[in-house]
C-alpha positions in Angstrom: 14.7 -7.3 19.6 12.8 -4.5 21.3 9.0 -4.8 21.2 7.5 -1.7 19.4 4.3 -0.1 20.4 1.4 -0.7 17.9 -1.7 1.4 17.5 -5.0 0.5 15.8 -8.1 2.6 15.0 -11.4 1.0 15.9 -14.5 2.7 14.6 -17.5 2.2 16.9 -21.2 3.0 16.6 -22.7 1.7 19.8 -23.4 -1.8 18.5 -21.8 -5.0 20.0 -21.0 -6.1 16.4 -18.4 -3.3 16.0 -16.5 -4.6 19.1 -16.1 -8.2 17.8 -12.6 -7.5 16.4 -11.4 -7.0 20.0 -11.5 -10.7 20.5 -9.2 -11.2 17.4 -6.7 -8.7 18.9 -6.7 -10.6 22.2 -6.0 -13.9 20.4 -3.4 -12.4 18.2 -1.6 -10.5 21.0 -1.9 -12.4 24.3 0.3 -9.6 25.8 -1.6 -6.4 25.1 0.7 -4.0 27.0 2.2 -2.7 23.7 -1.1 -2.5 21.8 -2.9 0.8 21.8 -6.5 1.4 20.5 -8.1 4.6 19.4 -11.9 4.4 19.6 -13.5 6.5 16.9 -17.2 7.5 17.1 -18.9 9.4 14.3 -21.8 11.5 15.6 -24.9 11.7 13.4 -25.2 15.1 11.7 -27.3 17.8 13.2 -30.5 18.8 11.5 -29.9 22.0 9.4 -32.5 23.6 11.5 -30.3 23.3 14.7 -27.1 24.3 12.9 -28.4 27.8 12.4 -28.0 30.5 15.0 -30.8 30.4 17.6 -33.0 33.5 17.3 -35.1 32.8 20.4 -34.7 31.7 24.0 -36.9 28.5 23.5 -34.8 27.5 20.4 -31.6 28.1 22.3 -32.7 25.9 25.2 -33.8 23.2 22.7 -30.4 23.3 21.1 -28.7 23.0 24.5 -30.9 20.0 25.4 -30.1 18.4 22.1 -26.3 18.9 22.5 -26.4 17.6 26.0 -28.3 14.5 24.9 -25.8 13.9 22.1 -22.9 14.2 24.5 -24.5 11.7 26.9 -25.1 9.3 24.1 -21.5 9.6 22.9 -20.2 9.2 26.4 -22.2 6.0 27.0 -20.9 4.5 23.7 -17.3 5.3 24.6 -17.7 3.9 28.1 -19.2 0.7 26.9 -16.4 0.2 24.3 -13.7 1.1 26.9 -15.2 -1.5 29.4 -15.1 -4.1 26.6 -11.5 -3.5 25.9 -10.5 -3.5 29.6 -12.3 -6.8 30.1 -10.3 -8.2 27.2 -7.0 -7.2 28.9 -6.2 -3.7 27.6 -5.0 -1.2 30.1 -7.0 2.1 30.5 -4.0 4.1 29.5 -3.6 2.5 26.1 -7.2 3.3 25.1 -7.9 6.7 23.5 -11.1 8.3 22.3 -12.0 10.5 19.3 -15.5 11.8 18.2 -16.3 13.8 15.1 -19.4 15.3 13.5 -20.4 13.3 10.4 -19.8 15.4 7.3 -19.0 12.8 4.7 -18.9 8.9 4.6 -17.8 6.9 7.7 -15.0 5.3 5.7 -13.6 8.7 4.6 -13.7 10.0 8.2 -12.0 6.9 9.6 -9.2 7.0 6.9 -8.5 10.7 7.4 -8.2 10.2 11.1 -6.0 7.1 10.6 -3.7 9.2 8.4 -3.5 12.1 10.9 -2.9 9.8 13.9 -0.6 7.6 11.9 -2.1 4.4 13.2 -0.8 1.0 12.1 -4.2 -0.2 10.9 -7.9 0.5 10.8 -9.8 -2.4 12.4 -13.3 -3.2 11.2 -15.9 -6.0 11.4 -17.2 -7.4 8.2 -20.9 -6.7 8.2 -22.3 -8.0 4.9 -22.5 -11.4 3.2 -23.6 -10.3 -0.3 -23.4 -7.4 -2.7 -27.1 -6.7 -2.4 -26.9 -6.8 1.4 -23.9 -4.5 1.2 -25.8 -2.0 -1.0 -28.8 -2.0 1.4 -26.8 -1.7 4.6 -24.2 0.7 3.3 -21.2 -1.6 3.2 -18.1 0.5 4.0 -15.6 -1.8 2.3 -15.3 0.1 -1.0 -15.2 3.4 0.8 -12.4 2.2 3.0 -10.4 0.9 0.0 -11.0 4.2 -1.8 -9.8 6.5 1.1 -7.3 4.4 3.2 -4.3 4.9 0.9 -1.7 5.0 3.7 -3.2 3.0 6.5 -3.7 -0.8 6.2 -7.2 -2.1 6.9 -8.0 -5.2 8.9 -11.3 -6.8 8.1 -12.5 -9.5 10.5 -15.4 -11.9 10.4 -16.5 -14.7 12.7 -14.2 -16.8 14.8 -10.6 -16.2 13.7 -7.7 -18.5 14.5 -4.6 -16.3 14.3 -2.0 -19.0 14.6 -1.2 -18.9 10.9 -1.1 -16.1 8.3 -0.7 -16.0 4.6 0.9 -13.0 2.8 -0.2 -13.1 -0.9 2.6 -12.2 -3.2 2.3 -10.8 -6.7 4.9 -9.1 -8.9 4.0 -5.6 -7.6 5.2 -3.2 -4.9 1.9 -3.4 -3.0 2.9 -7.0 -2.2 6.1 -5.8 -0.6 4.3 -3.2 1.4 1.8 -5.7 2.8 4.8 -8.0 3.6 6.5 -5.1 5.5 3.3 -4.4 7.4 2.6 -8.0 8.3 6.2 -8.4 9.4 6.0 -5.5 11.8 2.6 -6.5 13.2 3.5 -10.2 13.6 7.2 -10.0 14.6 6.3 -10.2 18.4 3.9 -13.1 18.0 4.4 -16.8 17.3 2.2 -16.8 14.1 3.5 -19.1 11.4 3.7 -17.2 8.1 3.2 -18.4 4.5 4.3 -16.4 1.5 1.6 -17.5 -0.9 1.5 -17.2 -4.7 -1.1 -18.6 -7.1 0.2 -19.6 -10.5 -1.4 -21.2 -13.5 1.9 -23.0 -14.2 2.1 -24.8 -10.9 1.2 -28.4 -11.3 0.3 -28.8 -7.6 1.0 -27.2 -4.3 4.7 -26.7 -3.8 6.0 -25.5 -0.4 9.3 -25.1 1.4 11.0 -23.0 4.1 13.0 -20.0 2.7 16.3 -21.9 3.2 14.9 -24.6 0.8 13.6 -22.2 -1.8 16.3 -23.5 -4.2 15.6 -27.1 -3.3 14.6 -29.7 -5.9 10.9 -29.0 -6.4 10.4 -25.3 -5.5 13.8 -24.4 -7.0 13.0 -26.1 -10.2 9.7 -24.2 -10.5 11.3 -20.9 -9.7 13.7 -21.4 -12.6 10.9 -21.7 -15.1 10.1 -18.7 -17.4 6.7 -18.2 -15.8 8.3 -17.9 -12.3 10.9 -15.3 -13.3 8.7 -12.3 -12.6 7.6 -13.5 -9.1 10.9 -14.9 -7.8 12.4 -11.5 -6.9 9.3 -10.5 -5.0 9.2 -13.8 -3.0 12.9 -13.4 -2.3 12.5 -9.8 -1.1 9.5 -10.7 1.0 11.6 -13.3 2.7 14.3 -10.7 3.4 11.6 -8.3 4.8 10.5 -11.0 7.3 14.1 -11.8 8.2 14.9 -8.1 8.8 11.9 -7.9 11.2 13.5 -10.6 13.3 11.1 -13.4 12.3 12.9 -16.8 12.4 12.8 -18.7 9.1 11.4 -21.7 11.0 8.1 -19.7 11.1 8.1 -19.0 7.4 7.1 -21.0 4.3 7.0 -20.2 0.6 4.1 -21.8 -1.0 3.0 -21.9 -4.6 -0.6 -23.1 -5.4 -2.2 -23.9 -8.8 -4.4 -21.1 -10.1 -7.3 -22.6 -12.1 -8.8 -19.2 -13.0 -10.6 -18.1 -9.8 -7.6 -16.7 -7.9 -9.6 -15.4 -4.9 -11.4 -18.7 -4.3 -8.2 -20.6 -4.7 -6.5 -18.5 -2.0 -9.5 -18.8 0.4 -9.8 -22.5 -0.2 -6.1 -23.1 0.4 -6.2 -21.0 3.6 -9.2 -22.8 5.0 -7.6 -26.2 4.3 -4.4 -25.2 5.9 -6.0 -23.6 9.0 -4.7 -20.1 8.0 -6.8 -17.4 9.7 -5.1 -14.2 8.5 -4.9 -13.4 4.8 -2.8 -10.3 3.9 -3.2 -8.7 0.5 -1.5 -5.9 -1.3 -4.2 -3.9 -3.1 -3.6 -1.5 -6.0 -6.0 0.6 -8.0 -7.0 -0.9 -11.4 -4.9 0.1 -14.5 -6.0 -1.7 -17.6 -7.2 -5.3 -17.8 -4.6 -6.8 -15.5 -5.1 -4.1 -12.9 -8.8 -4.7 -12.9 -8.2 -8.4 -12.4 -6.0 -7.8 -9.4 -8.6 -5.3 -8.0 -11.3 -7.9 -8.5 -9.3 -10.5 -6.6 -9.1 -8.2 -3.5 -12.8 -7.4 -3.7 -13.8 -11.1 -4.2 -11.7 -12.2 -1.2 -13.3 -9.4 0.9 -16.8 -10.5 -0.3 -16.3 -14.3 0.3 -14.1 -14.7 3.4 -15.5 -16.2 6.6 -14.0 -16.9 10.0 -10.8 -15.0 8.9 -9.1 -11.7 9.1 -8.1 -10.1 5.9 -5.5 -7.4 5.9 -5.3 -5.0 3.0 -2.5 -2.5 2.3 -2.2 -0.2 -0.7 
């Protein structure tokens, strides 16, 4: 199967922290020839005083100096990020640059550009470890979830082992969209993939390759009344992976017990199984169940460590 070009948007701000996801890309894709990156820098807004038309020569000169300094600063930030990518193995030709004047939130700017450029994902480093810290530092997570309705978001934190990935499956279309996204992004890798579902009726962890879905233990559970709503979504997710050219030997269907804290059950299972990528389909809340699903996504994003979390809406 032909390897398709992939493109990711990487917001940068001049810090080394924002470049940490590059190491994750290098580990996930040892061959970076088909991976493009758009570096996105959001310039701080000009003071209203300098946005007005200059009415004197000294003020005009001051504006010119300010714009020149801003351009030098932007250029230095882009050059540093480009060097970082090239050292990681990217070719200069696959790295693009884009700078914009800040007019709204950073998350909204990034998501609008992602939609315009039709990138495969927005790649960001998790920067907070608590709700209070997120409030004080301006955590962009909620902003990205609010505005990135078309482009998936990849959040990374710490040292990520990308050898194994879990696609969380619920009985909703968002789960199929994240399965489709993960299939495309992982088809050219050797990553082992788990289709993961947490159920309150599962007595213990049940796992099998797709060919064994109707085997004794998993097949018996899938025939229960509680499993009837999720079985079509697990089956279609398997078909999506198969259509992407992913061999079934790389895929498992796993059901884990849900004791009431779904997000922590998912994260705990992934840590125990050495899963470094967690893929979630996120949908806006609609009633009690919608709020519950929404809170699972936010809880996972709040608590995950040394992982990458992919979110698609």
